[in-house]
C-alpha positions in Angstrom: 97.5 107.5 64.3 94.4 105.5 65.1 96.4 103.4 67.5 97.6 106.5 69.3 94.1 107.8 69.7 92.9 104.4 71.0 95.9 104.3 73.4 95.0 107.8 74.6 91.4 106.7 75.2 92.6 103.6 76.9 94.8 105.6 79.2 91.8 107.9 80.0 89.8 104.8 80.9 92.6 103.6 83.2 92.8 107.0 84.7 89.1 107.1 85.4 89.3 103.6 87.0 92.3 104.6 89.1 91.3 108.1 90.3 87.6 107.3 90.4 88.4 104.3 92.5 90.6 106.4 94.8 87.7 108.9 95.2 85.3 106.1 96.1 87.8 104.6 98.5 88.2 107.9 100.4 84.5 108.3 100.6 83.9 104.8 101.9 87.1 104.8 104.1 85.7 107.6 106.2 83.0 105.4 107.7 84.6 101.9 107.3 85.2 99.7 110.3 88.6 98.7 109.0 89.8 101.6 106.8 93.4 100.5 106.6 92.3 97.2 105.0 90.1 99.1 102.6 92.8 101.5 101.6 95.4 98.8 101.1 93.1 96.6 99.2 92.0 99.4 97.0 95.6 100.5 96.3 96.7 97.0 95.3 93.7 96.4 93.1 93.8 99.8 91.3 97.6 99.6 90.8 97.4 96.0 89.5 94.6 97.0 87.1 96.4 100.1 85.8 99.8 98.4 85.4 98.2 95.5 83.5 96.3 97.9 81.3 99.4 99.9 80.5 101.2 96.7 79.6 98.5 95.5 77.3 97.9 98.9 75.7 101.5 99.8 75.1 102.5 96.4 73.7 106.0 96.9 72.3 105.6 100.6 71.3 106.8 103.4 73.4 104.6 105.8 71.4 101.5 104.0 72.6 102.8 104.1 76.2 103.2 107.9 76.0 99.7 108.3 74.6 98.3 106.1 77.3 100.1 108.0 80.0 98.9 111.3 78.6 95.3 110.0 78.7 95.9 108.9 82.3 97.2 112.3 83.3 94.3 114.1 81.5 91.8 112.0 83.4 93.5 112.8 86.7 92.8 116.5 86.0 89.2 115.7 85.0 88.4 113.6 88.0 90.1 116.1 90.4 88.0 118.9 89.0 84.8 116.8 89.1 85.2 115.6 92.7 86.3 118.8 94.4 84.1 120.2 97.1 81.4 122.7 96.1 82.9 125.5 98.2 86.1 125.3 96.1 84.1 125.2 92.8 82.8 128.7 93.1 
């Protein structure tokens, strides 16, 4: 049970890294001199980090993979809610 909770928290951390990094990239990409390079580099870096994290957290157990994925999806909803424009928040 503890390993599932840790996998869930690990997935949440990976989700925060991925979606927080995506939000940061979009913010910086609007004023970047070479936005395509920024977006591509960010995508490759975030994807590599998340896939490596999933691999390390899941190990050989599908249950940990599911818990990690659940944490990742939960963090997607959290980041989406936290970063929405103020006009939509009301």
